[in-house]
C-alpha positions, 0 to 999 in steps of 0.5 A: 476527530482524526484517528491516530493513523498516517496513511500512504498511497505511494503508487497512486500516480501514473504521471511521468512528469517531464519524462512522459515522451521517453516512456515505452508504455501507452496510456492504458499501460501507464495507468495499469502500472500505477495503483490506479484509484488509490488516490480516491480510495485511501482513507482521509480520517487520519492525522495525515494522508500522503498521496504520490504525485509521480509514477513509481517508474521515477522511484518506487516510494515503497522500496528502501533507498538502496533497493536494487529495484528502486528504479524499475526497468519493466512493468508488471504485465503478464505473461510478458512484462513491458520495458518502461523506457524507449530504447536508449532513453532510459534514466541516466545516473544523474537523473536517478540521483536527482529523482531520488532526492526530489521525489523519494527522499522528499516523500519520506521526509514528509512522512517522517514529519507527520510521525514527528509533529504530533503529541500522540503516544501511539500511531498506526501507519497504513500502506494503502495499495491495490492489485489487479485481479488474477489467479494466484494458484490452484486448489486441490481440484486444480481450479484457479484460485483468484486474488482475494478482495483484500489482503492485510499484511504485517510481515507474518506467516502466510495466512496468519497474523503472527510469525514463528520466525520474526517480529511482525510490524503490528500486533497480530491481534490488531491485524486479526481484528481488522480482518474481522471488521473488513469481512463484516463491512464487505458483507454488509455492503454486498461486496463479494470476496474474502479478506486474507492475511499475509497471502502473496503480499507481506508488506513493502518498505513503508510497512516494514520500516515505519514501526517501532516493533522492528525499528525503534532505534532507527526511528528514534534517530529520526526524532520519532518517539511515538509507539508506532505499528504498521500494516499494508492493505492490498485490495483487488481492483475488481472491487472498484474497476472494470478489469478489461477497461480499467474504468471505475465502477460507479460509486465503488471507490467512494464506497471502499473508502467509506468501508475502510474509514469505518473499519479503522474507526472501529479498530482504533476504538477497539484498541483504545478500549484495551481490545475489548 
């Protein structure tokens, strides 16, 4: 039985389509610019799983249509980001208009269709992302604090599941329960690391917009009438890939997908039983 969940792996691809010869990045850098491996790790046990088929350089699917960085100019390399496009070979205004319609708009129309074409009264939207393993700060002793294994986000306050100033994209109890489930499952499968909430990442456009807690009227205008909550998951690629070569660790991507499907299965059962 499929869970009442719509998953989105919107940064999965490193395919630059017909624009590859204009890109300033080598193959390694192009892969690193994507959320490599999410096409495999993203759960498949929901009513629909959407997976991007093009690089975010051709329109970032997890940004709003009017976002100033919808078409980014640089990657995320540290300490210095790389230009995406070769000199004088950047996207033209006409190409941007065409790509926005054919890729960004189409992806979101398909996502909206998944939320409309169902008799379900409640749906959870899950934005599925990953990040490289890097230092995110220092502790009281001055030692580097590394990226957690998993960060769950619902737009709440840092290290919390709720917010004192704004509506969260899903019930704080939902995020707290999911955190508990991931912690238990990572431990069971001997994957070291922590699960944190609303740390570093607070959720991009998909988690921010596709929920009725913040955007009920907007979604109703799109013909979506279910009660929708949303959240974002950002997992460290140290779980699934060698951080130097970006080569997959044997069996880890499939294992992470199994863990996530188990976690969401238990979460939905918990919610359907009234949180007991």
